[in-house]
N, CA, C and O atoms as CSV, one atom per row, in Angstrom:
chain,resi,resn,atom,element,x,y,z
A,1,UNK,N,N,22.883,69.937,43.278
A,1,UNK,CA,C,23.070,71.296,43.724
A,1,UNK,C,C,24.357,71.843,43.126
A,1,UNK,O,O,25.407,71.206,43.215
A,2,UNK,N,N,24.280,73.003,42.526
A,2,UNK,CA,C,25.441,73.652,41.946
A,2,UNK,C,C,25.990,74.629,42.956
A,2,UNK,O,O,25.277,75.507,43.443
A,3,UNK,N,N,27.260,74.473,43.267
A,3,UNK,CA,C,27.918,75.352,44.215
A,3,UNK,C,C,28.531,76.513,43.448
A,3,UNK,O,O,29.505,76.336,42.717
A,4,UNK,N,N,27.958,77.703,43.614
A,4,UNK,CA,C,28.458,78.867,42.902
A,4,UNK,C,C,28.930,79.925,43.894
A,4,UNK,O,O,28.383,80.047,44.990
A,5,UNK,N,N,29.927,80.671,43.510
A,5,UNK,CA,C,30.384,81.788,44.302
A,5,UNK,C,C,31.027,82.803,43.370
A,5,UNK,O,O,31.386,82.481,42.237
A,6,UNK,N,N,31.167,84.019,43.850
A,6,UNK,CA,C,31.750,85.078,43.040
A,6,UNK,C,C,33.224,85.186,43.376
A,6,UNK,O,O,33.591,85.325,44.543
A,7,UNK,N,N,34.075,85.123,42.355
A,7,UNK,CA,C,35.516,85.209,42.526
A,7,UNK,C,C,36.062,86.156,41.475
A,7,UNK,O,O,35.953,85.891,40.278
A,8,UNK,N,N,36.641,87.244,41.908
A,8,UNK,CA,C,37.231,88.223,41.001
A,8,UNK,C,C,36.229,88.705,39.952
A,8,UNK,O,O,36.592,88.903,38.793
A,9,UNK,N,N,34.970,88.893,40.355
A,9,UNK,CA,C,33.970,89.414,39.445
A,9,UNK,C,C,33.339,88.381,38.536
A,9,UNK,O,O,32.513,88.737,37.696
A,10,UNK,N,N,33.701,87.098,38.673
A,10,UNK,CA,C,33.138,86.038,37.845
A,10,UNK,C,C,32.395,85.047,38.720
A,10,UNK,O,O,32.779,84.799,39.863
A,11,UNK,N,N,31.344,84.491,38.183
A,11,UNK,CA,C,30.638,83.418,38.878
A,11,UNK,C,C,31.306,82.112,38.469
A,11,UNK,O,O,31.459,81.829,37.281
A,12,UNK,N,N,31.699,81.327,39.453
A,12,UNK,CA,C,32.365,80.054,39.171
A,12,UNK,C,C,31.627,78.926,39.872
A,12,UNK,O,O,30.897,79.149,40.837
A,13,UNK,N,N,31.825,77.733,39.380
A,13,UNK,CA,C,31.197,76.549,39.960
A,13,UNK,C,C,32.261,75.693,40.637
A,13,UNK,O,O,33.449,76.012,40.598
A,14,UNK,N,N,31.821,74.612,41.253
A,14,UNK,CA,C,32.749,73.702,41.918
A,14,UNK,C,C,33.774,73.124,40.964
A,14,UNK,O,O,34.949,73.015,41.315
A,15,UNK,N,N,33.354,72.753,39.768
A,15,UNK,CA,C,34.304,72.176,38.813
A,15,UNK,C,C,35.299,73.238,38.333
A,15,UNK,O,O,36.442,72.912,38.011
A,16,UNK,N,N,34.874,74.502,38.284
A,16,UNK,CA,C,35.812,75.572,37.947
A,16,UNK,C,C,36.897,75.693,39.011
A,16,UNK,O,O,38.078,75.843,38.697
A,17,UNK,N,N,36.481,75.625,40.269
A,17,UNK,CA,C,37.461,75.691,41.370
A,17,UNK,C,C,38.363,74.468,41.352
A,17,UNK,O,O,39.559,74.575,41.621
A,18,UNK,N,N,37.800,73.305,41.038
A,18,UNK,CA,C,38.567,72.069,40.923
A,18,UNK,C,C,39.643,72.195,39.847
A,18,UNK,O,O,40.804,71.856,40.075
A,19,UNK,N,N,39.254,72.680,38.691
A,19,UNK,CA,C,40.216,72.855,37.600
A,19,UNK,C,C,41.290,73.880,37.966
A,19,UNK,O,O,42.449,73.711,37.588
A,20,UNK,N,N,40.932,74.928,38.687
A,20,UNK,CA,C,41.905,75.945,39.104
A,20,UNK,C,C,42.935,75.332,40.046
A,20,UNK,O,O,44.127,75.617,39.925
A,21,UNK,N,N,42.496,74.500,40.975
A,21,UNK,CA,C,43.422,73.827,41.894
A,21,UNK,C,C,44.394,72.958,41.110
A,21,UNK,O,O,45.601,73.005,41.351
A,22,UNK,N,N,43.882,72.168,40.177
A,22,UNK,CA,C,44.748,71.303,39.368
A,22,UNK,C,C,45.722,72.118,38.528
A,22,UNK,O,O,46.898,71.771,38.422
A,23,UNK,N,N,45.236,73.190,37.938
A,23,UNK,CA,C,46.087,74.045,37.112
A,23,UNK,C,C,47.207,74.664,37.954
A,23,UNK,O,O,48.361,74.702,37.528
A,24,UNK,N,N,46.862,75.144,39.139
A,24,UNK,CA,C,47.843,75.814,40.004
A,24,UNK,C,C,48.847,74.836,40.615
A,24,UNK,O,O,50.042,75.129,40.659
A,25,UNK,N,N,48.378,73.687,41.082
A,25,UNK,CA,C,49.255,72.743,41.785
A,25,UNK,C,C,49.915,71.726,40.863
A,25,UNK,O,O,50.920,71.121,41.235
A,26,UNK,N,N,49.377,71.531,39.687
A,26,UNK,CA,C,49.864,70.581,38.671
A,26,UNK,C,C,49.654,69.115,39.053
A,26,UNK,O,O,49.265,68.324,38.194
A,27,UNK,N,N,49.893,68.725,40.296
A,27,UNK,CA,C,49.670,67.341,40.735
A,27,UNK,C,C,49.208,67.375,42.182
A,27,UNK,O,O,49.819,68.025,43.031
A,28,UNK,N,N,48.115,66.660,42.449
A,28,UNK,CA,C,47.521,66.696,43.782
A,28,UNK,C,C,46.788,65.377,44.048
A,28,UNK,O,O,46.353,64.697,43.118
A,29,UNK,N,N,46.661,65.032,45.318
A,29,UNK,CA,C,45.912,63.838,45.704
A,29,UNK,C,C,44.415,64.120,45.621
A,29,UNK,O,O,43.962,65.218,45.942
A,30,UNK,N,N,43.661,63.126,45.190
A,30,UNK,CA,C,42.215,63.268,45.086
A,30,UNK,C,C,41.602,63.647,46.434
A,30,UNK,O,O,40.728,64.511,46.491
A,31,UNK,N,N,42.046,63.016,47.507
A,31,UNK,CA,C,41.487,63.307,48.834
A,31,UNK,C,C,41.757,64.744,49.262
A,31,UNK,O,O,40.925,65.363,49.925
A,32,UNK,N,N,42.919,65.277,48.885
A,32,UNK,CA,C,43.258,66.658,49.233
A,32,UNK,C,C,42.306,67.641,48.555
A,32,UNK,O,O,41.854,68.607,49.171
A,33,UNK,N,N,42.008,67.385,47.288
A,33,UNK,CA,C,41.084,68.259,46.557
A,33,UNK,C,C,39.690,68.165,47.157
A,33,UNK,O,O,39.006,69.177,47.308
A,34,UNK,N,N,39.270,66.965,47.497
A,34,UNK,CA,C,37.964,66.767,48.101
A,34,UNK,C,C,37.825,67.569,49.391
A,34,UNK,O,O,36.803,68.218,49.618
A,35,UNK,N,N,38.841,67.524,50.224
A,35,UNK,CA,C,38.820,68.279,51.480
A,35,UNK,C,C,38.847,69.777,51.232
A,35,UNK,O,O,38.107,70.525,51.870
A,36,UNK,N,N,39.692,70.222,50.311
A,36,UNK,CA,C,39.821,71.648,50.031
A,36,UNK,C,C,38.525,72.237,49.491
A,36,UNK,O,O,38.164,73.364,49.829
A,37,UNK,N,N,37.828,71.480,48.654
A,37,UNK,CA,C,36.578,71.962,48.069
A,37,UNK,C,C,35.358,71.623,48.925
A,37,UNK,O,O,34.257,72.118,48.680
A,38,UNK,N,N,35.568,70.773,49.934
A,38,UNK,CA,C,34.488,70.331,50.813
A,38,UNK,C,C,33.365,69.655,50.020
A,38,UNK,O,O,32.184,69.946,50.206
A,39,UNK,N,N,33.768,68.747,49.134
A,39,UNK,CA,C,32.817,67.969,48.346
A,39,UNK,C,C,33.204,66.492,48.438
A,39,UNK,O,O,34.360,66.179,48.722
A,40,UNK,N,N,32.262,65.585,48.204
A,40,UNK,CA,C,32.562,64.155,48.317
A,40,UNK,C,C,33.635,63.695,47.335
A,40,UNK,O,O,33.737,64.212,46.223
A,41,UNK,N,N,34.429,62.723,47.756
A,41,UNK,CA,C,35.478,62.167,46.896
A,41,UNK,C,C,34.886,61.580,45.616
A,41,UNK,O,O,35.514,61.630,44.559
A,42,UNK,N,N,33.697,61.032,45.713
A,42,UNK,CA,C,33.055,60.454,44.535
A,42,UNK,C,C,32.803,61.508,43.462
A,42,UNK,O,O,32.925,61.225,42.270
A,43,UNK,N,N,32.457,62.709,43.879
A,43,UNK,CA,C,32.225,63.809,42.938
A,43,UNK,C,C,33.531,64.217,42.275
A,43,UNK,O,O,33.573,64.420,41.061
A,44,UNK,N,N,34.595,64.340,43.056
A,44,UNK,CA,C,35.906,64.694,42.506
A,44,UNK,C,C,36.364,63.615,41.526
A,44,UNK,O,O,36.917,63.925,40.471
A,45,UNK,N,N,36.134,62.360,41.873
A,45,UNK,CA,C,36.525,61.265,40.997
A,45,UNK,C,C,35.741,61.315,39.681
A,45,UNK,O,O,36.311,61.105,38.611
A,46,UNK,N,N,34.451,61.590,39.761
A,46,UNK,CA,C,33.616,61.692,38.557
A,46,UNK,C,C,34.110,62.827,37.661
A,46,UNK,O,O,34.284,62.645,36.456
A,47,UNK,N,N,34.335,64.001,38.258
A,47,UNK,CA,C,34.854,65.134,37.488
A,47,UNK,C,C,36.202,64.790,36.875
A,47,UNK,O,O,36.494,65.192,35.749
A,48,UNK,N,N,37.026,64.045,37.609
A,48,UNK,CA,C,38.353,63.670,37.117
A,48,UNK,C,C,38.248,62.800,35.872
A,48,UNK,O,O,39.000,62.989,34.915
A,49,UNK,N,N,37.320,61.849,35.879
A,49,UNK,CA,C,37.128,60.994,34.696
A,49,UNK,C,C,36.724,61.828,33.484
A,49,UNK,O,O,37.200,61.592,32.373
A,50,UNK,N,N,35.859,62.790,33.700
A,50,UNK,CA,C,35.432,63.667,32.600
A,50,UNK,C,C,36.621,64.447,32.044
A,50,UNK,O,O,36.821,64.499,30.831
A,51,UNK,N,N,37.409,65.053,32.930
A,51,UNK,CA,C,38.557,65.849,32.490
A,51,UNK,C,C,39.632,64.981,31.850
A,51,UNK,O,O,40.307,65.419,30.919
A,52,UNK,N,N,39.800,63.749,32.342
A,52,UNK,CA,C,40.770,62.850,31.734
A,52,UNK,C,C,40.322,62.466,30.319
A,52,UNK,O,O,41.144,62.412,29.404
A,53,UNK,N,N,39.042,62.202,30.138
A,53,UNK,CA,C,38.520,61.873,28.808
A,53,UNK,C,C,38.662,63.034,27.832
A,53,UNK,O,O,38.727,62.821,26.621
A,54,UNK,N,N,38.709,64.246,28.342
A,54,UNK,CA,C,38.892,65.434,27.508
A,54,UNK,C,C,40.378,65.755,27.277
A,54,UNK,O,O,40.704,66.695,26.552
A,55,UNK,N,N,41.267,64.978,27.889
A,55,UNK,CA,C,42.698,65.174,27.705
A,55,UNK,C,C,43.296,66.306,28.517
A,55,UNK,O,O,44.370,66.808,28.185
A,56,UNK,N,N,42.611,66.716,29.582
A,56,UNK,CA,C,43.106,67.828,30.398
A,56,UNK,C,C,43.944,67.373,31.585
A,56,UNK,O,O,44.868,68.070,32.004
A,57,UNK,N,N,43.617,66.194,32.126
A,57,UNK,CA,C,44.353,65.693,33.288
A,57,UNK,C,C,44.692,64.222,33.086
A,57,UNK,O,O,44.192,63.560,32.176
A,58,UNK,N,N,45.562,63.736,33.970
A,58,UNK,CA,C,45.912,62.311,34.012
A,58,UNK,C,C,45.628,61.816,35.418
A,58,UNK,O,O,45.999,62.463,36.397
A,59,UNK,N,N,44.972,60.673,35.519
A,59,UNK,CA,C,44.702,60.053,36.811
A,59,UNK,C,C,45.709,58.933,37.006
A,59,UNK,O,O,45.841,58.056,36.153
A,60,UNK,N,N,46.428,58.962,38.143
A,60,UNK,CA,C,47.415,57.934,38.464
A,60,UNK,C,C,47.014,57.257,39.764
A,60,UNK,O,O,46.580,57.909,40.714
A,61,UNK,N,N,47.164,55.945,39.791
A,61,UNK,CA,C,46.799,55.162,40.963
A,61,UNK,C,C,48.034,54.524,41.569
A,61,UNK,O,O,48.860,53.952,40.858
A,62,UNK,N,N,48.158,54.624,42.893
A,62,UNK,CA,C,49.156,53.865,43.629
A,62,UNK,C,C,48.381,52.910,44.534
A,62,UNK,O,O,47.155,52.830,44.457
A,63,UNK,N,N,49.080,52.208,45.365
A,63,UNK,CA,C,48.424,51.231,46.230
A,63,UNK,C,C,47.362,51.877,47.123
A,63,UNK,O,O,46.301,51.293,47.345
A,64,UNK,N,N,47.639,53.069,47.630
A,64,UNK,CA,C,46.722,53.697,48.587
A,64,UNK,C,C,46.229,55.080,48.184
A,64,UNK,O,O,45.386,55.650,48.878
A,65,UNK,N,N,46.726,55.635,47.088
A,65,UNK,CA,C,46.430,57.023,46.756
A,65,UNK,C,C,46.079,57.185,45.282
A,65,UNK,O,O,46.612,56.491,44.417
A,66,UNK,N,N,45.170,58.118,45.020
A,66,UNK,CA,C,44.840,58.500,43.653
A,66,UNK,C,C,45.378,59.915,43.443
A,66,UNK,O,O,45.052,60.828,44.202
A,67,UNK,N,N,46.206,60.093,42.402
A,67,UNK,CA,C,46.779,61.390,42.075
A,67,UNK,C,C,46.135,61.933,40.806
A,67,UNK,O,O,45.835,61.195,39.868
A,68,UNK,N,N,45.934,63.237,40.809
A,68,UNK,CA,C,45.397,63.930,39.648
A,68,UNK,C,C,46.464,64.907,39.165
A,68,UNK,O,O,46.992,65.700,39.945
A,69,UNK,N,N,46.774,64.842,37.878
A,69,UNK,CA,C,47.850,65.657,37.329
A,69,UNK,C,C,47.346,66.449,36.131
A,69,UNK,O,O,46.783,65.880,35.196
A,70,UNK,N,N,47.549,67.762,36.159
A,70,UNK,CA,C,47.162,68.643,35.059
A,70,UNK,C,C,48.158,68.437,33.921
A,70,UNK,O,O,49.361,68.594,34.126
A,71,UNK,N,N,47.678,68.089,32.726
A,71,UNK,CA,C,48.579,67.864,31.593
A,71,UNK,C,C,48.281,68.779,30.410
A,71,UNK,O,O,49.042,68.814,29.443
A,72,UNK,N,N,47.182,69.514,30.483
A,72,UNK,CA,C,46.826,70.405,29.386
A,72,UNK,C,C,47.740,71.611,29.380
A,72,UNK,O,O,48.192,72.061,30.432
A,73,UNK,N,N,48.012,72.132,28.200
A,73,UNK,CA,C,48.898,73.307,28.115
A,73,UNK,C,C,48.165,74.598,28.336
A,73,UNK,O,O,48.772,75.668,28.296
């Protein structure tokens, strides 16, 4: 299921909103993004791997937390 909504005259998807959060906050916990977007953590993690492979974000792991950091210019 594709989650779409109209924002400022544009149709955006869940991954668009995800990228906007990362761009705006620069560094955020995976669980925080999952809650904010109301989507499963597994989906956020999958999207994160895709964006990391494209060189847009960096995924950092600590003992208990996964951080997502926007690195694209």
